[in-house]
C-alpha positions as CSV (number, residue, x, y, z in Angstrom):
1,M,87.5,86.6,107.4
2,T,86.9,88.1,104.0
3,R,86.9,85.9,100.9
4,S,86.8,87.1,97.3
5,H,87.6,85.2,94.0
6,T,88.0,85.6,90.3
7,V,88.1,83.4,87.3
8,I,90.9,83.4,84.5
9,D,91.4,81.5,81.3
10,S,94.4,79.1,81.2
11,P,95.7,76.4,78.7
12,Y,94.1,73.9,81.2
13,G,90.6,75.6,81.3
14,P,89.3,78.1,83.6
15,L,90.9,78.6,86.9
16,T,89.2,80.0,90.0
17,L,91.5,82.0,92.3
18,V,90.2,82.5,95.9
19,A,91.9,84.9,98.4
20,T,91.2,85.0,102.2
21,D,91.8,88.3,103.8
22,G,93.8,89.4,100.8
23,T,96.2,86.3,100.4
24,L,95.6,83.5,98.0
25,S,94.1,80.6,99.5
26,A,92.9,78.4,96.6
27,L,93.2,77.8,92.9
28,Y,90.7,75.4,91.5
29,M,90.4,74.0,88.0
30,S,86.9,73.5,86.6
31,E,85.4,70.1,87.5
32,Q,88.2,69.7,90.3
33,R,87.6,66.8,92.8
34,H,87.4,68.3,96.4
35,R,86.3,71.7,95.0
36,P,84.0,73.5,97.5
37,P,80.9,75.1,96.3
38,Q,81.1,78.3,94.3
39,E,79.2,80.3,97.0
40,S,82.0,79.7,99.5
41,F,84.4,81.6,97.5
42,G,83.1,85.0,98.4
43,E,82.5,88.0,96.2
44,V,83.7,88.1,92.7
45,D,86.6,90.5,92.3
46,A,88.3,91.9,89.2
47,P,91.6,90.0,87.9
48,D,93.6,93.2,88.5
49,A,92.7,93.3,92.1
50,A,95.2,92.4,94.6
51,P,96.3,89.7,95.3
52,F,95.1,88.4,92.0
53,D,97.1,90.6,89.7
54,G,100.4,89.4,91.0
55,V,99.3,85.7,91.0
56,I,97.9,86.2,87.5
57,H,101.0,87.8,86.3
58,Q,103.0,84.7,87.5
59,L,100.7,82.3,86.2
60,D,101.1,83.9,82.8
61,E,104.9,83.7,82.9
62,Y,104.6,80.0,84.0
63,F,102.3,79.2,81.1
64,A,104.6,81.0,78.7
65,G,107.4,78.9,79.8
66,E,109.1,81.9,81.5
67,R,108.7,80.9,85.2
68,T,109.5,77.6,87.1
69,E,108.8,78.6,90.6
70,F,106.1,80.9,92.3
71,D,106.8,83.4,94.9
72,V,103.4,84.3,96.1
73,P,102.3,84.2,99.8
74,L,99.7,81.6,100.3
75,R,97.2,81.0,103.0
76,L,96.3,77.4,103.1
77,N,94.0,75.9,105.8
78,G,94.5,72.2,106.5
79,T,95.8,69.8,109.1
80,P,99.4,69.9,110.2
81,F,100.0,66.6,108.2
82,Q,98.4,68.1,105.0
83,R,100.3,71.4,105.4
84,G,103.6,69.2,105.8
85,V,102.8,67.3,102.6
86,W,102.0,70.6,100.9
87,E,105.3,72.1,102.0
88,Q,107.2,68.9,100.5
89,L,105.1,69.6,97.3
90,L,106.6,73.1,97.1
91,A,110.1,71.6,97.4
92,I,109.8,69.4,94.2
93,P,111.5,71.3,91.5
94,Y,110.0,72.2,88.1
95,G,110.7,69.3,85.8
96,E,110.9,66.7,88.5
97,T,108.5,64.2,90.1
98,R,108.3,62.4,93.2
99,S,106.4,59.4,94.3
100,Y,104.0,59.4,97.2
101,G,106.4,57.1,99.1
102,Q,109.2,59.5,98.6
103,L,107.2,62.3,100.1
104,A,106.2,60.1,103.0
105,D,109.8,59.3,103.6
106,A,110.6,62.9,103.4
107,L,108.0,63.6,106.2
108,G,109.6,60.9,108.3
109,K,106.3,58.7,107.9
110,S,107.5,55.8,105.9
111,G,104.7,53.7,104.9
112,A,102.3,56.7,104.8
113,S,102.1,56.9,101.1
114,R,98.3,56.6,101.1
115,A,97.9,59.3,103.5
116,V,100.2,61.6,101.5
117,G,98.0,60.7,98.5
118,L,94.9,61.9,100.3
119,A,96.5,65.0,101.5
120,N,97.9,65.7,98.0
121,G,94.3,65.4,96.7
122,K,93.2,68.0,99.1
123,N,95.7,70.6,98.0
124,P,93.7,73.8,97.5
125,V,96.2,75.7,95.3
126,S,96.6,73.5,92.1
127,I,99.7,74.4,89.8
128,I,101.3,76.8,92.4
129,V,101.5,74.1,95.0
130,P,102.5,71.5,92.4
131,C,100.6,68.4,93.3
132,H,100.7,67.3,89.5
133,R,104.4,66.4,90.1
134,V,103.6,63.4,92.3
135,I,103.5,59.9,90.6
136,G,103.0,56.4,91.6
137,S,106.0,54.4,92.9
138,T,106.3,52.7,89.4
139,G,106.4,56.0,87.6
140,G,102.9,55.8,86.5
141,L,100.4,58.5,86.7
142,T,97.9,58.0,89.4
143,G,95.0,60.2,90.7
144,Y,94.8,64.0,90.2
145,G,92.0,66.3,91.3
146,G,92.0,68.1,88.1
147,G,92.0,64.8,86.0
148,L,94.9,62.6,84.7
149,D,94.7,64.3,81.2
150,R,95.6,67.6,82.8
151,K,98.1,66.0,85.1
152,Q,99.9,64.3,82.0
153,R,99.6,67.7,80.1
154,L,101.3,69.7,82.9
155,L,104.1,67.1,83.3
156,A,104.7,67.1,79.6
157,F,104.7,71.0,79.6
158,E,107.4,70.9,82.4
159,G,109.4,68.2,80.7
160,A,108.9,66.0,83.7
161,A,109.9,62.3,83.9
162,G,106.7,60.5,84.6
163,S,104.8,62.6,81.9
164,T,104.5,59.4,79.7
165,G,104.5,56.9,82.7
166,A,108.5,56.6,82.8
167,A,109.9,55.8,86.1
168,G,112.2,58.2,88.0
169,A,112.8,61.8,88.4
170,A,115.0,64.0,86.4
171,R,115.5,67.7,86.4
172,V,115.0,68.8,82.8
173,G,113.8,72.2,83.0
174,A,115.0,75.7,84.3
175,G,114.1,79.3,84.1
176,T,115.2,82.6,85.2
177,A,112.0,84.4,86.2
178,A,111.6,82.9,89.7
179,S,112.8,84.9,92.6
180,G,111.9,82.4,95.3
181,P,109.5,79.7,96.4
182,A,105.9,80.3,97.3
183,T,105.5,80.5,101.0
184,L,102.9,79.1,103.4
185,F,101.5,81.0,106.3
């Protein structure tokens, strides 16, 4: 298993992208909760090296408001339950939010909203696997590994209901640059 990483600037601070065997396996914000130690990220690589070049291009489009969905291969390491939660996160459209309870229901695990929250918090690929789109059952912002300020800013950027604490989920954003959802393997 070969790991490498690069660090890029973003409107939300520095982002560390990690690849495992040439596939994106992590995207961490600075001061992110559950962020592994820097030495576990492998050698430093240039931003224009694969797979970082394609990921960075899509992130640039996202931050410019030109992309609403990512289509990069992902290599995510987690339990079957965590991977199920992360797959549900990928299904939340840009500009929409879901509650932890709604995700638990979608997994067929009614009443497991707390477990969904824990799995959500362990998501290793922030922004691309949009854990920021999950809110509390009353519509309020609850925990986010990158900090509640970043969560609120990301939701507001996407025009999502919940960005100001409003309940409900409404599709308010659409784009044309996406060619398909990110895929887990």
